[in-house]
C-alpha positions as CSV (number, residue, x, y, z in Angstrom):
1,M,-15.6,32.6,5.9
2,K,-12.4,31.2,4.5
3,F,-9.0,32.9,4.8
4,K,-5.9,31.8,2.9
5,T,-2.6,31.7,4.6
6,K,0.0,34.4,4.1
7,I,3.3,33.1,2.7
8,G,6.1,35.1,4.4
9,T,9.4,36.1,2.9
10,V,11.4,34.0,5.2
11,F,9.5,30.8,4.4
12,G,9.4,31.6,0.6
13,V,13.1,32.3,0.4
14,T,14.0,29.3,2.5
15,F,11.8,27.0,0.3
16,I,13.4,28.4,-2.9
17,L,16.9,28.1,-1.5
18,F,16.2,24.5,-0.5
19,C,15.0,23.6,-4.0
20,V,18.1,25.2,-5.6
21,M,20.5,23.5,-3.2
22,T,18.9,20.1,-3.6
23,I,18.9,20.4,-7.4
24,S,22.5,21.4,-7.2
25,L,23.2,18.3,-5.0
26,V,21.6,16.1,-7.7
27,V,23.7,17.6,-10.4
28,F,27.0,17.4,-8.5
29,A,26.2,13.8,-7.3
30,F,25.7,12.8,-10.9
31,I,28.8,14.6,-12.1
32,L,31.2,13.6,-9.3
33,F,29.9,10.3,-8.0
34,S,27.4,8.2,-9.8
35,W,23.9,8.1,-11.3
36,L,22.7,6.0,-8.4
37,L,23.5,8.7,-5.8
38,A,21.9,11.3,-8.2
39,V,18.7,9.2,-8.3
40,V,18.6,8.9,-4.5
41,A,19.2,12.7,-4.2
42,L,16.5,13.4,-6.8
43,A,14.0,11.1,-5.0
44,F,14.7,12.9,-1.7
45,T,14.2,16.3,-3.4
46,L,11.0,15.2,-5.0
47,F,9.7,13.8,-1.7
48,I,10.4,17.0,0.2
49,V,9.0,19.3,-2.6
50,L,5.9,17.1,-3.0
51,F,5.4,17.2,0.8
52,F,5.5,21.0,1.0
53,I,3.5,21.8,-2.1
54,P,0.1,20.6,-0.6
55,A,0.9,22.6,2.5
56,L,1.5,25.7,0.4
57,R,-1.6,25.2,-1.6
58,N,-4.0,23.8,1.0
59,T,-3.3,25.9,4.1
60,Y,-6.3,28.0,5.1
61,Y,-8.4,29.0,8.1
62,Q,-12.1,28.8,8.2
63,V,-14.3,30.8,10.6
64,T,-17.7,29.0,10.8
65,D,-20.8,29.5,13.0
66,D,-19.5,27.2,15.7
67,N,-15.7,26.9,15.5
68,L,-12.4,27.8,13.9
69,A,-11.1,25.2,11.5
70,I,-7.4,25.3,10.7
71,I,-6.6,23.2,7.6
72,T,-3.0,22.5,6.4
73,G,-2.5,19.8,3.8
74,R,-4.1,16.7,5.2
75,N,-4.2,18.0,8.8
76,E,-7.2,19.7,10.4
77,I,-7.5,21.4,13.8
78,I,-11.0,22.3,15.0
79,I,-11.3,24.8,17.9
80,P,-14.7,25.6,19.3
81,Y,-15.1,29.3,20.1
82,D,-16.0,28.6,23.7
83,K,-12.6,26.9,24.2
84,I,-10.5,29.9,22.9
85,I,-8.8,31.6,25.8
86,G,-6.9,34.4,24.1
87,I,-5.7,35.8,20.7
88,S,-2.3,37.5,20.4
89,C,-1.2,39.3,17.2
90,G,2.3,40.0,16.0
91,V,3.9,36.9,17.6
92,K,7.3,36.1,16.0
93,S,8.0,32.4,15.9
94,M,9.7,29.8,13.8
95,L,7.9,26.8,15.4
96,M,6.5,24.2,13.1
97,Q,2.9,25.3,13.0
98,P,0.2,25.8,10.3
99,A,1.6,29.3,9.5
100,L,3.8,30.1,6.6
101,S,4.9,33.4,7.8
102,F,7.3,34.6,10.5
103,I,4.9,37.0,12.1
104,R,1.8,35.1,13.3
105,I,-1.4,35.2,15.3
106,E,-1.3,33.0,18.5
107,I,-4.5,31.4,19.5
108,K,-4.6,29.9,23.0
109,Y,-7.3,27.3,23.7
110,K,-8.4,24.5,26.0
111,T,-8.1,21.0,24.7
112,P,-10.9,18.4,25.2
113,Q,-8.6,16.9,28.0
114,G,-8.6,20.3,29.8
115,N,-5.0,21.3,29.0
116,T,-4.1,24.7,27.6
117,D,-2.6,24.6,24.1
118,F,-1.8,27.1,21.4
119,V,-1.6,27.3,17.6
120,H,0.1,29.8,15.4
121,I,-1.6,30.9,12.2
122,S,-0.9,33.6,9.5
123,P,-4.0,34.6,7.6
124,A,-3.4,36.8,4.6
125,N,-6.0,39.4,5.7
126,E,-5.0,39.5,9.4
127,S,-7.1,42.4,10.6
128,E,-10.3,41.1,9.0
129,F,-9.7,37.6,10.4
130,V,-9.0,38.9,14.0
131,N,-12.1,41.2,13.9
132,L,-14.3,38.3,12.8
133,L,-12.8,35.9,15.3
134,E,-13.0,38.2,18.2
135,G,-16.7,38.9,17.3
136,R,-17.4,35.2,17.8
137,V,-15.3,34.5,20.9
């Protein structure tokens, strides 16, 4: 079953403010300095926006028969159910993780090397996701 990510208020507002500020930078650079600086600022803005748009559109979590797949943009994390150690709900974190919300689910698991690692995710339908995942772990 596929679960889309929840886009939290903090992430959404931050992203919108970033876009407004960088567009303002482009305008002021053009007015005050030169068109060359404005082009550089615009290129930077487009790079950042185009970097985040795939993450916004392509972040989802898939519960399959054998494992949990966490897909964000071009990155993919596959966690077999037998490697999951624990699931914690309501974790508040601003770490760079495949979660677009401030309140997240933390999944602790064993890596193939035997180390303990964790990943934060934020599915839109949190309770259904946790119930389905706990039923398979």
